[in-house]
C-alpha positions as CSV (number, residue, x, y, z in Angstrom):
1,X,7.3,-43.7,1.5
2,X,7.5,-47.0,3.4
3,X,11.6,-47.0,2.8
4,X,11.1,-43.8,4.3
5,X,9.5,-45.0,7.5
6,X,11.3,-48.1,8.2
7,X,14.0,-46.2,8.1
8,X,12.9,-43.7,10.2
9,X,12.1,-46.2,12.6
10,X,15.6,-47.9,13.0
11,X,16.8,-44.9,13.8
12,X,14.3,-43.6,16.5
13,X,12.7,-46.9,17.2
14,X,8.9,-45.3,16.3
15,X,6.9,-47.9,14.4
16,X,5.3,-47.2,11.6
17,X,2.0,-46.6,12.5
18,X,2.3,-44.2,14.8
19,X,4.7,-42.9,12.5
20,X,1.5,-42.3,10.1
21,X,-0.4,-41.3,12.8
22,X,2.3,-38.4,14.3
23,X,2.4,-37.6,10.4
24,X,-1.7,-36.9,9.9
25,X,-1.7,-35.2,13.3
26,X,0.7,-32.8,11.8
27,X,-0.5,-32.6,8.9
28,X,-4.4,-31.8,10.8
29,X,-2.1,-29.3,13.0
30,X,-0.7,-27.4,9.6
31,X,-4.0,-26.8,8.0
32,X,-6.6,-25.9,11.0
33,X,-3.5,-23.2,11.6
34,X,-3.2,-22.3,7.9
35,X,-7.1,-21.6,7.9
36,X,-7.1,-20.0,11.1
37,X,-4.7,-17.3,9.6
38,X,-6.6,-16.9,6.6
39,X,-10.4,-16.2,8.2
40,X,-8.9,-14.1,10.8
41,X,-7.4,-12.1,7.7
42,X,-10.4,-11.8,6.2
43,X,-12.4,-11.0,9.4
44,X,-9.8,-8.2,9.7
45,X,-10.4,-6.4,6.1
46,X,-14.4,-7.1,6.7
47,X,-15.4,-5.9,10.4
48,X,-14.2,-2.2,10.9
49,X,-15.1,-2.1,15.0
50,X,-12.6,-3.2,17.1
51,X,-14.8,-4.7,19.5
52,X,-16.8,-6.6,17.1
53,X,-13.0,-8.1,15.7
54,X,-11.4,-8.5,19.0
55,X,-15.1,-11.1,19.7
56,X,-14.9,-12.7,16.5
57,X,-11.2,-13.2,16.8
58,X,-11.9,-15.0,20.3
59,X,-14.2,-16.8,19.1
60,X,-12.8,-18.3,15.7
61,X,-9.8,-18.7,17.6
62,X,-11.7,-21.3,20.3
63,X,-13.2,-22.8,18.4
64,X,-10.6,-23.6,15.8
65,X,-8.6,-25.3,19.1
66,X,-11.8,-27.4,19.8
67,X,-11.9,-28.9,16.0
68,X,-8.2,-29.4,15.5
69,X,-8.3,-31.2,19.5
70,X,-11.1,-33.2,18.0
71,X,-9.8,-34.3,14.8
72,X,-6.4,-35.5,16.3
73,X,-7.8,-36.9,19.1
74,X,-10.0,-39.2,16.0
75,X,-6.6,-40.5,15.0
76,X,-5.6,-41.5,18.3
77,X,-8.2,-42.9,19.5
78,X,-9.9,-44.9,16.1
79,X,-12.2,-47.4,18.7
80,X,-13.7,-43.8,19.9
81,X,-16.0,-42.9,17.4
82,X,-18.9,-41.1,19.4
83,X,-17.2,-37.2,20.9
84,X,-19.7,-37.4,23.4
85,X,-18.2,-40.3,24.7
86,X,-14.6,-39.4,24.4
87,X,-14.9,-36.0,25.9
88,X,-16.1,-38.2,28.9
89,X,-13.7,-40.5,29.2
90,X,-11.0,-37.3,28.7
91,X,-12.5,-35.5,31.5
92,X,-12.8,-38.5,34.5
93,X,-8.9,-39.4,32.9
94,X,-8.1,-35.8,33.7
95,X,-10.2,-34.6,36.2
96,X,-8.0,-35.0,39.4
97,X,-4.3,-34.4,37.3
98,X,-5.7,-31.5,35.5
99,X,-7.8,-29.4,37.8
100,X,-7.4,-25.6,37.5
101,X,-6.5,-25.8,34.3
102,X,-10.2,-27.8,34.2
103,X,-11.6,-25.1,36.5
104,X,-10.2,-22.1,34.5
105,X,-11.9,-23.3,31.5
106,X,-15.4,-23.9,33.4
107,X,-14.5,-20.1,34.3
108,X,-14.7,-19.3,31.1
109,X,-17.4,-20.6,29.6
110,X,-19.1,-19.6,33.1
111,X,-17.9,-15.4,31.5
112,X,-18.7,-15.9,28.0
113,X,-22.1,-16.8,28.6
114,X,-23.8,-16.0,31.7
115,X,-21.9,-12.3,30.8
116,X,-20.8,-11.2,34.7
117,X,-18.6,-9.1,32.8
118,X,-17.1,-8.0,29.0
119,X,-13.9,-6.8,27.7
120,X,-14.3,-2.8,28.7
121,X,-15.6,-3.3,32.1
122,X,-14.1,-1.9,35.5
123,X,-14.0,-5.1,37.4
124,X,-13.1,-6.2,41.2
125,X,-12.3,-9.4,42.4
126,X,-10.1,-11.0,45.3
127,X,-9.2,-7.3,46.2
128,X,-7.8,-6.5,42.7
129,X,-9.7,-3.5,40.5
130,X,-9.3,-2.8,36.8
131,X,-11.0,-2.7,33.4
132,X,-10.8,-6.0,31.8
133,X,-8.8,-5.4,28.7
134,X,-8.8,-9.6,27.6
135,X,-10.5,-12.9,28.6
136,X,-8.4,-16.0,27.2
137,X,-9.4,-19.3,27.8
138,X,-7.5,-19.9,31.7
139,X,-7.3,-16.2,32.7
140,X,-8.5,-13.0,31.6
141,X,-6.5,-9.7,31.8
142,X,-7.4,-6.4,33.7
143,X,-5.2,-2.9,33.4
144,X,-4.9,-2.5,37.3
145,X,-6.8,0.8,38.9
146,X,-6.4,1.6,42.7
147,X,-3.7,0.3,45.1
148,X,-0.4,3.2,45.3
149,X,-2.9,5.4,42.7
150,X,-5.6,7.1,44.2
151,X,-9.0,7.7,43.2
152,X,-10.0,4.7,41.1
153,X,-6.9,5.8,38.4
154,X,-4.8,3.3,36.1
155,X,-1.5,1.9,37.5
156,X,-0.3,1.0,34.2
157,X,0.5,-2.6,36.0
158,X,-2.0,-5.6,33.5
159,X,-3.0,-8.1,36.3
160,X,-3.7,-11.9,34.6
161,X,-6.5,-13.2,36.9
162,X,-7.1,-16.8,36.1
163,X,-10.6,-17.4,35.3
164,X,-11.4,-20.3,37.7
165,X,-11.7,-17.3,40.7
166,X,-15.2,-16.7,39.2
167,X,-16.2,-19.6,41.3
168,X,-14.8,-18.4,44.6
169,X,-15.0,-14.6,44.4
170,X,-17.3,-12.3,44.5
171,X,-17.2,-10.0,41.4
172,X,-18.1,-6.4,41.4
173,X,-19.3,-4.7,37.5
174,X,-18.9,-1.1,38.2
175,X,-19.8,-0.9,34.5
176,X,-23.3,-2.8,34.5
177,X,-26.0,-1.7,36.1
178,X,-25.8,1.8,37.0
179,X,-22.8,2.9,35.1
180,X,-22.0,5.5,38.8
181,X,-20.7,5.4,42.1
182,X,-21.1,7.5,44.9
183,X,-18.5,9.5,45.3
184,X,-18.2,11.2,49.5
185,X,-16.0,14.1,50.5
186,X,-14.9,15.4,53.5
187,X,-14.8,19.2,54.9
188,X,-13.6,19.7,58.1
189,X,-14.0,22.4,59.7
190,X,-12.8,24.6,63.0
191,X,-16.2,24.9,66.1
192,X,-15.6,28.7,66.1
193,X,-16.9,28.4,62.3
194,X,-20.3,29.2,61.1
195,X,-21.3,25.3,59.9
196,X,-24.8,26.5,59.1
197,X,-23.8,28.2,56.5
198,X,-20.7,26.4,55.3
199,X,-23.7,23.9,54.7
200,X,-25.6,25.6,52.9
201,X,-23.1,26.3,50.3
202,X,-21.5,23.0,50.4
203,X,-25.1,21.7,49.3
204,X,-25.4,23.8,46.8
205,X,-21.8,22.6,45.3
206,X,-23.4,19.1,45.8
207,X,-26.4,19.9,44.1
208,X,-24.4,21.4,41.1
209,X,-22.1,18.5,40.6
210,X,-24.9,15.6,41.2
211,X,-27.9,17.2,39.0
212,X,-25.8,16.7,35.7
213,X,-26.0,13.0,36.0
214,X,-29.4,12.5,38.3
215,X,-31.1,12.0,35.4
216,X,-29.3,9.5,34.1
217,X,-28.4,7.3,37.4
218,X,-32.4,7.8,37.7
219,X,-33.0,5.7,34.3
220,X,-30.4,3.1,35.2
221,X,-31.8,2.6,38.2
222,X,-34.8,1.4,37.0
223,X,-34.0,-0.7,34.2
224,X,-32.1,-2.2,37.0
225,X,-35.1,-2.2,38.9
226,X,-36.7,-4.7,36.5
227,X,-34.1,-7.1,36.9
228,X,-33.7,-7.1,40.8
229,X,-35.4,-6.3,44.3
230,X,-33.4,-2.3,44.7
231,X,-35.5,-0.3,47.4
232,X,-34.7,3.4,48.6
233,X,-32.6,4.2,45.2
234,X,-32.0,7.8,46.5
235,X,-30.0,9.6,44.0
236,X,-30.2,13.2,45.5
237,X,-26.8,14.8,46.7
238,X,-26.9,15.5,50.3
239,X,-23.8,16.3,53.2
240,X,-23.6,15.1,56.1
241,X,-22.5,16.8,60.0
242,X,-20.8,14.7,62.4
243,X,-18.3,15.9,64.9
244,X,-14.6,14.8,65.2
245,X,-13.1,16.0,68.9
246,X,-9.8,15.8,67.1
247,X,-10.2,17.3,63.8
248,X,-13.2,19.7,64.4
249,X,-16.8,19.4,62.7
250,X,-16.9,17.4,59.9
251,X,-19.3,17.9,57.2
252,X,-19.5,14.9,53.6
253,X,-20.7,15.8,50.5
254,X,-22.0,13.1,49.0
255,X,-23.2,12.5,45.2
256,X,-23.0,10.1,42.1
257,X,-20.7,10.6,39.4
258,X,-18.8,8.6,36.6
259,X,-16.9,5.8,38.0
260,X,-14.2,6.2,35.5
261,X,-14.0,10.5,37.0
262,X,-13.9,10.2,40.3
263,X,-10.5,11.9,40.5
264,X,-11.7,14.9,38.3
265,X,-15.4,15.2,40.1
266,X,-13.2,15.4,43.3
267,X,-11.3,17.9,42.3
268,X,-13.7,19.9,40.3
269,X,-15.6,20.1,43.6
270,X,-12.4,20.8,46.2
271,X,-11.6,23.6,43.9
272,X,-14.7,25.1,44.5
273,X,-14.9,24.9,48.4
274,X,-12.2,27.2,48.7
275,X,-13.2,29.8,45.9
276,X,-16.9,30.2,48.2
277,X,-15.6,29.7,51.4
278,X,-13.0,32.3,50.8
279,X,-15.0,34.9,50.9
280,X,-16.1,33.6,54.2
281,X,-14.3,35.0,57.1
282,X,-16.7,33.4,59.4
283,X,-15.7,30.0,57.6
284,X,-12.3,28.6,58.3
285,X,-10.6,24.7,57.2
286,X,-9.8,22.7,60.2
287,X,-6.4,21.3,60.5
288,X,-4.0,19.8,63.5
289,X,-1.6,22.8,65.2
290,X,0.8,22.3,68.1
291,X,1.2,24.9,70.5
292,X,4.4,25.2,72.8
293,X,4.7,26.2,76.0
294,X,7.1,27.2,77.9
295,X,6.8,27.2,81.6
296,X,9.7,29.6,83.0
297,X,9.4,32.2,80.4
298,X,5.2,32.0,81.1
299,X,5.6,33.0,84.6
300,X,8.4,35.5,84.3
301,X,5.6,37.7,82.0
302,X,3.3,37.3,84.2
């Protein structure tokens, strides 16, 4: 072995002492990887639930990264016997050069321990909304919704967001607390329409679609009120009246729906409005119209 090490030193210029450290570091890395793969297979065979398996797999992976890092560091820094001292010196030396990486790791700890969101939650951060499909050490991954696709449906794009953004931008979580959102659907009528009758019909429709989740929403709101100071938590559907001089009379249906069901819910409401208004000749939808005025022709007719 000594002959081999001397030959390597003569060929590469790497001293024997460094060769020993390299060998031990590679050996530690190989052993950590093998042990990690064995534990992953054991978890895969014993844990049936996919979400539970995913969380355990990620936790074990991060644990082995830390263990491997510390063991290899002890090989190269023999004089540092205290793990706390080593971490302090290492962090101080790389704080400026690796600022973004350190912030991402700190963001990961914040996400994991505080639990502002989890895998499966629908969130919005820095103008990007989506369903969280993975939380890694340096970034978390979302399946994007919205953008050019209306009503919060998936675009098919995967978005990678650095973890440090949780310290700089507000996080909007659709899933935690109350898993429902307010849906507003505007209906425009002509000024000649019987708007009172139309409003009564829309109130019936709003009540029909809102009451299906009213109990669950009230229960979620009660749970949230124990954690936060929530005022004016009125959950019943309502129809608001306003006048738009360009479009006519505006009746806005406001009700709560499941946050993943906005588009389907809106379609059901629109279809029911069309079917109900079809039976009433004194209710007409307002829409942009044009009138062509031919001055010479109208003079001759007069």
